[in-house]
Every structure is written in C-alpha cells, then in structure tokens.
C-alpha atoms as a printed R data frame, in Angstrom:
    type eleno elety resid chain resno       x       y       z
1   ATOM     1    CA   MET     A     1   0.000   0.000   0.000
2   ATOM     2    CA   LYS     A     2   2.845   2.371   0.836
3   ATOM     3    CA   ALA     A     3   4.536   1.634  -2.491
4   ATOM     4    CA   ARG     A     4   1.318   2.409  -4.358
5   ATOM     5    CA   GLY     A     5   0.998   5.721  -2.541
6   ATOM     6    CA   MET     A     6   4.579   6.615  -3.419
7   ATOM     7    CA   LEU     A     7   3.998   5.751  -7.076
8   ATOM     8    CA   MET     A     8   0.815   7.866  -7.164
9   ATOM     9    CA   SER     A     9   2.714  10.736  -5.546
10  ATOM    10    CA   MET     A    10   5.463  10.431  -8.169
11  ATOM    11    CA   GLY     A    11   2.924  10.497 -10.975
12  ATOM    12    CA   PHE     A    12   1.116  13.469  -9.418
13  ATOM    13    CA   LYS     A    13   4.360  15.428  -9.078
14  ATOM    14    CA   LYS     A    14   5.280  14.508 -12.643
15  ATOM    15    CA   GLY     A    15   1.997  15.962 -13.819
16  ATOM    16    CA   PHE     A    16   2.475  19.218 -11.940
17  ATOM    17    CA   SER     A    17   6.067  19.510 -13.137
18  ATOM    18    CA   SER     A    18   4.563  20.037 -16.599
19  ATOM    19    CA   ARG     A    19   1.653  22.183 -15.376
20  ATOM    20    CA   TYR     A    20   2.381  24.939 -17.893
21  ATOM    21    CA   ALA     A    21   2.050  22.423 -20.712
22  ATOM    22    CA   LEU     A    22  -1.235  21.307 -19.142
23  ATOM    23    CA   VAL     A    23  -2.463  24.902 -19.086
24  ATOM    24    CA   PHE     A    24  -1.826  25.173 -22.835
25  ATOM    25    CA   TYR     A    25  -3.581  21.810 -23.211
26  ATOM    26    CA   LEU     A    26  -6.546  23.279 -21.332
27  ATOM    27    CA   GLY     A    27  -6.590  26.175 -23.781
28  ATOM    28    CA   SER     A    28  -6.700  23.799 -26.745
29  ATOM    29    CA   ILE     A    29  -9.538  21.841 -25.118
30  ATOM    30    CA   LEU     A    30 -11.580  25.002 -24.550
31  ATOM    31    CA   ILE     A    31 -11.076  25.976 -28.196
32  ATOM    32    CA   SER     A    32 -12.159  22.472 -29.259
33  ATOM    33    CA   ILE     A    33 -15.294  22.648 -27.096
34  ATOM    34    CA   THR     A    34 -16.148  26.066 -28.556
35  ATOM    35    CA   ILE     A    35 -15.780  24.756 -32.122
36  ATOM    36    CA   GLN     A    36 -17.900  21.698 -31.332
37  ATOM    37    CA   PHE     A    37 -20.532  23.902 -29.715
38  ATOM    38    CA   PHE     A    38 -21.082  26.005 -32.835
39  ATOM    39    CA   LEU     A    39 -20.643  23.034 -35.199
40  ATOM    40    CA   TRP     A    40 -23.326  20.965 -33.505
41  ATOM    41    CA   LYS     A    41 -25.499  24.061 -33.125
42  ATOM    42    CA   ALA     A    42 -25.528  24.215 -36.917
43  ATOM    43    CA   VAL     A    43 -25.946  20.458 -37.407
44  ATOM    44    CA   LEU     A    44 -28.881  20.212 -34.976
45  ATOM    45    CA   VAL     A    45 -30.436  23.521 -35.973
46  ATOM    46    CA   ASN     A    46 -33.938  22.053 -36.369
47  ATOM    47    CA   LYS     A    47 -33.683  19.696 -33.418
48  ATOM    48    CA   PRO     A    48 -34.945  20.315 -29.873
49  ATOM    49    CA   GLU     A    49 -32.622  22.261 -27.570
50  ATOM    50    CA   VAL     A    50 -32.438  19.289 -25.205
51  ATOM    51    CA   GLU     A    51 -30.912  17.102 -27.946
52  ATOM    52    CA   PHE     A    52 -28.259  19.730 -28.653
53  ATOM    53    CA   LYS     A    53 -27.330  20.037 -24.961
54  ATOM    54    CA   GLN     A    54 -27.289  16.259 -24.621
55  ATOM    55    CA   THR     A    55 -24.873  15.910 -27.537
56  ATOM    56    CA   ILE     A    56 -22.520  18.673 -26.360
57  ATOM    57    CA   SER     A    57 -22.457  17.453 -22.751
58  ATOM    58    CA   TYR     A    58 -21.692  13.955 -24.071
59  ATOM    59    CA   LEU     A    59 -18.763  15.250 -26.142
60  ATOM    60    CA   VAL     A    60 -17.403  17.276 -23.187
61  ATOM    61    CA   LEU     A    61 -17.468  14.109 -21.068
62  ATOM    62    CA   MET     A    62 -15.640  12.217 -23.824
63  ATOM    63    CA   GLN     A    63 -12.944  14.902 -23.907
64  ATOM    64    CA   PHE     A    64 -12.619  14.598 -20.146
65  ATOM    65    CA   LEU     A    65 -12.098  10.833 -20.414
66  ATOM    66    CA   SER     A    66  -9.620  11.180 -23.287
67  ATOM    67    CA   MET     A    67  -7.644  13.688 -21.233
68  ATOM    68    CA   ALA     A    68  -7.686  11.696 -17.986
69  ATOM    69    CA   PHE     A    69  -7.034   8.200 -19.317
70  ATOM    70    CA   PRO     A    70  -3.451   6.838 -19.159
71  ATOM    71    CA   LYS     A    71  -0.982   6.512 -22.029
72  ATOM    72    CA   SER     A    72   0.835   3.542 -20.525
73  ATOM    73    CA   SER     A    73   1.785   2.060 -23.894
74  ATOM    74    CA   TYR     A    74   4.143   5.003 -24.479
75  ATOM    75    CA   GLU     A    75   5.592   4.678 -20.970
76  ATOM    76    CA   LEU     A    76   6.312   0.998 -21.560
77  ATOM    77    CA   ASN     A    77   7.732   1.749 -24.994
78  ATOM    78    CA   ASP     A    78  10.078   4.397 -23.548
79  ATOM    79    CA   GLU     A    79  11.348   2.020 -20.857
80  ATOM    80    CA   ILE     A    80  12.187  -0.617 -23.457
81  ATOM    81    CA   LYS     A    81  13.954   1.856 -25.752
82  ATOM    82    CA   SER     A    82  15.973   3.472 -22.959
83  ATOM    83    CA   GLY     A    83  16.936   0.225 -21.252
84  ATOM    84    CA   ASP     A    84  15.227   1.168 -17.968
85  ATOM    85    CA   MET     A    85  13.146  -1.983 -18.378
86  ATOM    86    CA   ALA     A    86  16.055  -4.040 -17.058
87  ATOM    87    CA   LEU     A    87  15.944  -2.137 -13.750
88  ATOM    88    CA   SER     A    88  12.155  -2.136 -13.529
89  ATOM    89    CA   LEU     A    89  12.065  -5.913 -13.823
90  ATOM    90    CA   LEU     A    90  14.298  -6.205 -10.755
91  ATOM    91    CA   LYS     A    91  11.996  -4.125  -8.541
92  ATOM    92    CA   PRO     A    92   9.636  -5.889  -6.105
93  ATOM    93    CA   ILE     A    93   6.540  -4.275  -7.629
94  ATOM    94    CA   SER     A    94   5.206  -5.526 -10.959
95  ATOM    95    CA   LEU     A    95   5.340  -3.363 -14.057
96  ATOM    96    CA   GLU     A    96   1.564  -3.451 -14.266
97  ATOM    97    CA   ASN     A    97   1.213  -1.979 -10.760
98  ATOM    98    CA   LYS     A    98   4.002   0.533 -11.412
99  ATOM    99    CA   PHE     A    99   2.398   1.924 -14.554
100 ATOM   100    CA   PHE     A   100  -1.120   1.850 -13.109
101 ATOM   101    CA   TRP     A   101  -0.395   3.805  -9.934
102 ATOM   102    CA   GLU     A   102   2.036   6.241 -11.547
103 ATOM   103    CA   GLY     A   103  -0.446   6.798 -14.348
104 ATOM   104    CA   LEU     A   104  -3.266   7.310 -11.861
105 ATOM   105    CA   GLY     A   105  -1.260   9.999 -10.061
106 ATOM   106    CA   TYR     A   106  -0.489  11.718 -13.360
107 ATOM   107    CA   SER     A   107  -4.160  11.510 -14.352
108 ATOM   108    CA   LEU     A   108  -5.200  13.115 -11.065
109 ATOM   109    CA   ALA     A   109  -2.826  16.016 -11.754
110 ATOM   110    CA   LYS     A   110  -4.444  16.491 -15.158
111 ATOM   111    CA   VAL     A   111  -7.904  16.382 -13.593
112 ATOM   112    CA   VAL     A   112  -6.917  19.100 -11.110
113 ATOM   113    CA   VAL     A   113  -5.480  21.395 -13.797
114 ATOM   114    CA   ILE     A   114  -7.799  20.598 -16.691
115 ATOM   115    CA   GLY     A   115 -10.574  18.251 -15.686
116 ATOM   116    CA   LEU     A   116 -12.300  20.461 -13.127
117 ATOM   117    CA   VAL     A   117 -13.005  23.024 -15.840
118 ATOM   118    CA   GLU     A   118 -14.481  20.337 -18.093
119 ATOM   119    CA   ILE     A   119 -16.612  18.974 -15.241
120 ATOM   120    CA   VAL     A   120 -18.065  22.436 -14.603
121 ATOM   121    CA   ILE     A   121 -18.824  22.855 -18.323
122 ATOM   122    CA   TYR     A   122 -20.435  19.413 -18.387
123 ATOM   123    CA   PHE     A   123 -22.798  20.168 -15.492
124 ATOM   124    CA   LEU     A   124 -23.707  23.520 -17.069
125 ATOM   125    CA   LEU     A   125 -24.681  21.777 -20.302
126 ATOM   126    CA   VAL     A   126 -26.257  18.520 -19.118
127 ATOM   127    CA   PRO     A   127 -29.999  18.837 -19.845
128 ATOM   128    CA   HIS     A   128 -31.431  16.469 -17.229
129 ATOM   129    CA   ALA     A   129 -31.524  16.531 -13.448
130 ATOM   130    CA   VAL     A   130 -28.439  15.079 -11.775
131 ATOM   131    CA   THR     A   131 -28.935  12.851  -8.732
132 ATOM   132    CA   VAL     A   132 -26.456  11.407  -6.258
133 ATOM   133    CA   LEU     A   133 -27.208   7.893  -7.536
134 ATOM   134    CA   SER     A   134 -26.597   8.847 -11.175
135 ATOM   135    CA   VAL     A   135 -23.267  10.510 -10.264
136 ATOM   136    CA   LEU     A   136 -22.188   7.401  -8.322
137 ATOM   137    CA   MET     A   137 -23.099   5.106 -11.227
138 ATOM   138    CA   VAL     A   138 -21.186   7.241 -13.722
139 ATOM   139    CA   CYS     A   139 -18.156   7.447 -11.386
140 ATOM   140    CA   VAL     A   140 -18.059   3.643 -11.027
141 ATOM   141    CA   ALA     A   141 -18.350   3.249 -14.802
142 ATOM   142    CA   ILE     A   142 -15.530   5.777 -15.318
143 ATOM   143    CA   ALA     A   143 -13.267   3.935 -12.848
144 ATOM   144    CA   LEU     A   144 -13.842   0.634 -14.667
145 ATOM   145    CA   ALA     A   145 -13.477   2.330 -18.063
146 ATOM   146    CA   TYR     A   146 -10.122   3.730 -16.892
147 ATOM   147    CA   THR     A   147  -8.965   0.260 -15.844
148 ATOM   148    CA   LEU     A   148 -10.159  -1.296 -19.096
149 ATOM   149    CA   TYR     A   149  -8.371   1.323 -21.170
150 ATOM   150    CA   PHE     A   150  -5.243   0.804 -19.069
151 ATOM   151    CA   GLU     A   151  -5.295  -2.934 -19.879
152 ATOM   152    CA   ILE     A   152  -5.659  -2.150 -23.595
153 ATOM   153    CA   GLU     A   153  -2.704   0.242 -23.357
154 ATOM   154    CA   LEU     A   154  -0.549  -2.410 -21.659
155 ATOM   155    CA   ILE     A   155  -1.335  -4.956 -24.353
156 ATOM   156    CA   LEU     A   156  -0.322  -2.470 -27.045
157 ATOM   157    CA   GLY     A   157   2.817  -1.562 -25.100
158 ATOM   158    CA   THR     A   158   4.058  -5.167 -25.047
159 ATOM   159    CA   PHE     A   159   4.439  -5.058 -28.831
160 ATOM   160    CA   ALA     A   160   7.293  -2.601 -28.290
161 ATOM   161    CA   PHE     A   161   9.378  -5.590 -27.164
162 ATOM   162    CA   TYR     A   162   9.358  -6.653 -30.816
163 ATOM   163    CA   THR     A   163   8.987  -3.409 -32.763
164 ATOM   164    CA   TYR     A   164  10.883  -1.014 -30.385
165 ATOM   165    CA   SER     A   165   8.362   1.619 -31.444
166 ATOM   166    CA   ILE     A   166   4.591   1.631 -31.129
167 ATOM   167    CA   TRP     A   167   3.984   4.718 -33.222
168 ATOM   168    CA   GLY     A   168   2.261   2.748 -35.993
169 ATOM   169    CA   ILE     A   169   0.338   0.590 -33.519
170 ATOM   170    CA   ALA     A   170  -0.788   3.647 -31.556
171 ATOM   171    CA   THR     A   171  -1.988   5.285 -34.784
172 ATOM   172    CA   PHE     A   172  -3.968   2.160 -35.632
173 ATOM   173    CA   LYS     A   173  -5.447   2.161 -32.104
174 ATOM   174    CA   SER     A   174  -6.504   5.793 -32.506
175 ATOM   175    CA   ALA     A   175  -8.246   4.948 -35.784
176 ATOM   176    CA   ILE     A   176 -10.124   2.060 -34.154
177 ATOM   177    CA   LEU     A   177 -11.155   4.251 -31.224
178 ATOM   178    CA   LEU     A   178 -12.272   6.974 -33.625
179 ATOM   179    CA   ILE     A   179 -14.666   4.555 -35.309
180 ATOM   180    CA   LEU     A   180 -15.833   2.229 -32.540
181 ATOM   181    CA   SER     A   181 -15.436   3.924 -29.161
182 ATOM   182    CA   GLY     A   182 -17.757   6.894 -29.537
183 ATOM   183    CA   ASN     A   183 -15.263   9.318 -27.994
184 ATOM   184    CA   ILE     A   184 -15.257  11.635 -31.021
185 ATOM   185    CA   PHE     A   185 -18.728  11.100 -32.423
186 ATOM   186    CA   PRO     A   186 -21.799   9.726 -30.562
187 ATOM   187    CA   VAL     A   187 -22.361   6.090 -31.502
188 ATOM   188    CA   GLU     A   188 -26.117   6.678 -31.810
189 ATOM   189    CA   TYR     A   189 -25.461   8.588 -35.048
190 ATOM   190    CA   TYR     A   190 -23.564   5.654 -36.606
191 ATOM   191    CA   PRO     A   191 -25.106   3.173 -39.062
192 ATOM   192    CA   SER     A   192 -26.780   0.212 -37.354
193 ATOM   193    CA   PHE     A   193 -24.007  -2.197 -38.397
194 ATOM   194    CA   ILE     A   194 -21.288  -0.131 -36.691
195 ATOM   195    CA   ARG     A   195 -23.488   0.352 -33.612
196 ATOM   196    CA   SER     A   196 -23.975  -3.411 -33.343
197 ATOM   197    CA   LEU     A   197 -20.249  -4.005 -33.772
198 ATOM   198    CA   SER     A   198 -19.315  -1.421 -31.148
199 ATOM   199    CA   ASP     A   199 -21.742  -3.024 -28.676
200 ATOM   200    CA   ILE     A   200 -19.755  -6.261 -28.877
201 ATOM   201    CA   LEU     A   201 -16.196  -4.929 -28.929
202 ATOM   202    CA   PRO     A   202 -14.526  -3.471 -25.803
203 ATOM   203    CA   PHE     A   203 -13.650  -0.004 -27.088
204 ATOM   204    CA   GLN     A   204 -17.045   1.595 -26.508
205 ATOM   205    CA   TYR     A   205 -16.965   0.467 -22.870
206 ATOM   206    CA   SER     A   206 -14.016   2.753 -22.217
207 ATOM   207    CA   PHE     A   207 -15.757   5.794 -23.671
208 ATOM   208    CA   GLY     A   208 -19.148   5.855 -25.354
209 ATOM   209    CA   ALA     A   209 -20.932   3.570 -22.897
210 ATOM   210    CA   VAL     A   210 -20.005   5.932 -20.055
211 ATOM   211    CA   GLY     A   211 -21.488   8.835 -22.001
212 ATOM   212    CA   LEU     A   212 -24.613   6.807 -22.720
213 ATOM   213    CA   LEU     A   213 -24.978   6.018 -19.011
214 ATOM   214    CA   SER     A   214 -24.560   9.700 -18.128
215 ATOM   215    CA   GLN     A   215 -27.467  10.515 -20.432
216 ATOM   216    CA   ASN     A   216 -29.661   7.590 -19.330
217 ATOM   217    CA   PRO     A   217 -28.651   6.768 -15.732
218 ATOM   218    CA   SER     A   218 -30.718   3.623 -15.158
219 ATOM   219    CA   LEU     A   219 -29.771   0.653 -12.987
220 ATOM   220    CA   ASP     A   220 -30.375  -1.809 -15.825
221 ATOM   221    CA   LEU     A   221 -28.016   0.008 -18.174
222 ATOM   222    CA   PHE     A   222 -25.479   0.492 -15.373
223 ATOM   223    CA   THR     A   223 -25.496  -3.245 -14.576
224 ATOM   224    CA   LYS     A   224 -25.069  -4.195 -18.238
225 ATOM   225    CA   ILE     A   225 -22.157  -1.797 -18.790
226 ATOM   226    CA   VAL     A   226 -20.350  -2.722 -15.565
227 ATOM   227    CA   LEU     A   227 -20.616  -6.471 -16.198
228 ATOM   228    CA   ILE     A   228 -19.203  -6.090 -19.721
229 ATOM   229    CA   GLN     A   229 -16.418  -3.826 -18.441
230 ATOM   230    CA   LEU     A   230 -15.473  -6.343 -15.734
231 ATOM   231    CA   PHE     A   231 -15.497  -9.179 -18.266
232 ATOM   232    CA   TYR     A   232 -13.118  -7.384 -20.632
233 ATOM   233    CA   ILE     A   233 -10.859  -6.203 -17.784
234 ATOM   234    CA   VAL     A   234 -10.336  -9.804 -16.627
235 ATOM   235    CA   VAL     A   235  -9.853 -11.135 -20.169
236 ATOM   236    CA   PHE     A   236  -7.391  -8.396 -21.152
237 ATOM   237    CA   HIS     A   237  -5.480  -8.780 -17.893
238 ATOM   238    CA   PHE     A   238  -4.714 -12.411 -18.698
239 ATOM   239    CA   ILE     A   239  -3.961 -11.578 -22.338
240 ATOM   240    CA   TYR     A   240  -1.455  -8.974 -21.169
241 ATOM   241    CA   LEU     A   241   0.185 -11.406 -18.721
242 ATOM   242    CA   GLY     A   242   0.521 -14.019 -21.457
243 ATOM   243    CA   LEU     A   243   2.007 -11.566 -23.952
244 ATOM   244    CA   PHE     A   244   4.306  -9.932 -21.407
245 ATOM   245    CA   ASN     A   245   5.688 -13.181 -19.972
246 ATOM   246    CA   ARG     A   246   6.399 -14.427 -23.476
247 ATOM   247    CA   ALA     A   247   7.962 -11.153 -24.625
248 ATOM   248    CA   VAL     A   248  10.150 -10.552 -21.572
249 ATOM   249    CA   LYS     A   249  11.910 -13.899 -22.052
250 ATOM   250    CA   SER     A   250  13.300 -12.726 -25.360
251 ATOM   251    CA   VAL     A   251  13.685  -9.030 -24.492
252 ATOM   252    CA   VAL     A   252  16.424  -7.176 -26.316
253 ATOM   253    CA   ILE     A   253  17.129  -3.668 -25.062
254 ATOM   254    CA   GLN     A   254  18.142  -1.182 -27.737
255 ATOM   255    CA   GLY     A   255  21.662   0.125 -27.302
256 ATOM   256    CA   GLY     A   256  22.922  -2.656 -25.048
C-alpha cells in the first residue's frame, strides 16, 4: 500500500512539473469545445434544444475521459527503448502496478489542472436533473473504463518488445477508437451495423458507454455496462500477462 501511494505521488508530481504544458492543453480543449458547440449548433439547428445540450455534454465528457485516461503504452515503450526496463524488472513491484499507480497519479494532476473546468462545463450543459445515484453510477463506470483502457494500453505496449516503437500501432489504435469507441462522435449517429459491432467490442466500454450512461442513468443500463467492463478487464489482464511473460523472455534492449 505504501509503495502504491509513493507511485501515485510520483505520478502526481510529474503531472504538476509540466503544469504549464497542461495549461496550454486546457486552452486547446476550450477551443475544441467552442468549435464543437457552434458546429453541432448548426448540425442540430432544427432539433430540440435538449438534444443539442445532450450531444454537447456527451462530447465534453468524452474529452474529459480522453484527457484523464493513461498513455501507458508510451511509458512501456520508452522504458524498453531506454533500457530502464532491465531495472524495472528487478523491482519488487510488478510493471503493471508501477504503470497503473504512476499513471493514476499523473491523471489526477491532469484532472486538477484541466478536468475540473471540463466537469463544470459538463454540469452547465447537461440537460437532465443530476442525482447522487446517477453521479455514483457514472463514477463507477468511469473507474472501470479507466482500468479497461489501461489494460488495452498495456497490451499495445508489449508489442514494443518486438517493434521497439509503437507509433504505428498507436496510430492504428486511434483509428479504431475513432470509429468504434464513440469518444469523437456519438455512436447513436452511426449506421446500425457499426453500432452493433461497437456493442460487442470493448472499445465503446471505455468511452461511449459511459457517455450513454450519463445521459440515461438507469440501474439496468449500469449493470449491463459494468458487467461487460469487468469481463473485458479480466480477459485483457490475462492476455497482457501471457504476452508480457512471453515477450520478456526474449527481451532485447536497444543500445545494449
């Protein structure tokens, strides 16, 4: 427990060490939200005001998740390229725990600098009444979505053992998320085939499903989303362990 706290503290301090970069990032997010506001205002010009607010609040929440979620694949890639992996493997804490708790601390720093502004904007735009139960359900779904996304990032990061760079893989991941996760465009506007596909695959349950729950906070939907998230978290955890244990046996550190 103490080690986890230290790792979170390290990640938090790392985030605040680049606070000026985060401030510029906040500026870019505010510009993006402004553009989306007027774009969707034009797209939904003949639609009810509640549908417009629902769409914008959804997109603000998706930006919040995209900002807060970890980029552990790049951290793992950097450790392999620099050779720090050799030292990390000797430490008593597993790499998975190291990246998770450091990443969580870094994410908390980003939430403090950037996320609070997005949360305020979200609650100003959300068209329906917000209850304590609905907030708790969304928070649980976000926590599980964070963990699920972290497992996906770890799986992608293990490929760096073979490629020494995940730039191409990360680009492919971004394209998949763009289409199937609903973090850029609400899934409800997709053709039925893509909606059906996204309901089966895990990507939506890190992003779009959370937004859907925030708009329709029912216990039935909450239970469905949480069960699917837990299923994929367990499956991806074992996939990562299998890939990592196989890769680390043949690890070759660049430059030595």
